[in-house]
C-alpha positions as CSV (number, residue, x, y, z in Angstrom):
1,M,153.0,180.2,-15.3
2,F,150.7,177.7,-16.8
3,I,148.9,178.6,-20.0
4,I,146.1,176.7,-21.5
5,I,144.8,177.7,-24.9
6,C,141.4,176.3,-26.1
7,G,140.1,176.6,-29.6
8,D,136.5,176.9,-28.4
9,T,135.0,179.3,-25.9
10,T,132.6,176.7,-24.4
11,V,135.5,174.4,-23.6
12,A,137.6,177.3,-22.2
13,E,134.7,178.3,-20.0
14,A,134.2,174.7,-18.7
15,L,137.9,174.4,-18.1
16,Y,138.0,177.6,-16.1
17,A,134.9,176.6,-14.1
18,W,136.7,173.3,-13.2
19,L,140.2,174.8,-12.4
20,A,139.5,178.0,-10.9
21,E,136.0,177.5,-9.4
22,S,136.2,173.8,-8.7
23,D,132.8,173.2,-10.4
24,P,131.8,169.9,-9.0
25,Q,130.1,168.7,-12.2
26,F,133.7,168.3,-13.5
27,G,135.2,166.7,-10.4
28,A,137.8,168.1,-7.9
29,S,140.4,170.4,-9.2
30,S,143.8,170.9,-7.8
31,P,143.7,173.5,-4.9
32,E,146.8,175.3,-6.5
33,F,144.5,176.5,-9.4
34,R,141.5,177.5,-7.3
35,N,140.6,181.2,-7.1
36,E,139.8,182.4,-3.6
37,P,138.9,185.8,-2.3
38,G,142.1,187.8,-2.2
39,R,144.0,185.1,-4.2
40,E,143.6,184.8,-7.9
41,T,145.4,182.1,-9.5
42,A,143.6,181.3,-12.7
43,I,143.0,184.1,-15.1
44,P,140.8,183.8,-18.2
45,I,141.9,185.8,-21.2
46,D,139.6,185.5,-24.2
47,S,140.7,187.0,-27.6
48,R,138.7,190.2,-26.9
49,A,140.5,190.8,-23.7
50,G,143.8,190.0,-25.3
51,E,143.1,192.5,-28.1
52,E,142.3,195.1,-25.5
53,I,145.5,194.6,-23.6
54,V,147.5,194.9,-26.8
55,A,145.7,198.0,-27.9
56,G,146.3,199.7,-24.5
57,G,142.6,199.6,-23.4
58,V,141.9,201.6,-20.3
59,N,139.0,200.0,-18.6
60,D,139.5,198.5,-15.1
61,E,139.7,194.9,-16.1
62,T,142.1,195.5,-19.0
63,R,144.5,197.5,-16.7
64,R,144.1,194.9,-14.0
65,L,144.9,192.1,-16.4
66,R,148.0,194.1,-17.9
67,S,149.2,194.5,-14.4
68,V,148.9,190.9,-13.6
69,L,150.6,189.8,-16.9
70,K,153.6,192.1,-16.1
71,T,154.2,190.4,-12.9
72,I,153.9,186.7,-13.9
73,G,156.9,184.9,-12.7
74,K,158.1,187.6,-10.3
75,T,158.2,187.0,-6.6
76,E,157.7,190.7,-5.6
77,W,156.7,193.9,-7.1
78,P,159.5,196.4,-8.4
79,G,160.6,198.5,-5.4
80,R,158.8,196.1,-3.1
81,K,155.7,198.2,-3.3
82,V,152.3,197.3,-5.0
83,P,151.5,200.0,-7.4
84,E,148.6,202.1,-6.1
85,E,146.6,201.9,-9.3
86,Y,146.7,198.1,-9.1
87,A,145.9,198.0,-5.5
88,T,142.8,200.2,-6.1
89,I,141.6,198.0,-8.9
90,V,141.9,194.8,-7.0
91,E,140.2,196.4,-3.9
92,R,137.3,197.5,-6.1
93,N,137.0,193.9,-7.8
94,N,137.2,192.3,-4.3
95,R,134.6,194.6,-2.8
96,K,132.2,193.8,-5.8
97,A,132.8,190.1,-5.5
98,L,132.0,190.3,-1.7
99,E,128.8,192.3,-2.6
100,D,127.7,189.7,-5.2
101,E,128.3,186.8,-2.6
102,E,126.4,188.7,0.1
103,S,123.5,189.5,-2.2
104,G,123.3,185.9,-3.5
105,I,124.4,186.7,-7.0
106,V,127.4,184.4,-6.6
107,A,127.3,181.6,-4.2
108,I,130.2,179.8,-2.6
109,N,129.8,176.0,-2.9
110,P,129.9,174.6,0.7
111,D,130.8,171.2,-0.6
112,V,134.2,172.4,-2.0
113,P,137.0,172.9,0.5
114,P,139.0,176.1,0.1
């Protein structure tokens, strides 16, 4: 686990764009930090999301983040089975990301290797 805390939202967003999305304006990031379809490595959690997690929020993103945070540092799920709720949330988020990419809302940068 690698945690970066920023005191400014603008800096945090730029850092995430560089590490997770390999935004070319910031130079090449390490492949180990880059998010790819089906492999989320960098997870932004702002103070609002943190408060939602602590408060037991029930929206999909809060539940997904709570599941991800529970598994940090673990090499497998308890009972060696991915919880159905988590799998459903991830599948829904992956489907949305694919739809956004296909519709042109989100574009993959062809100059950045996977």
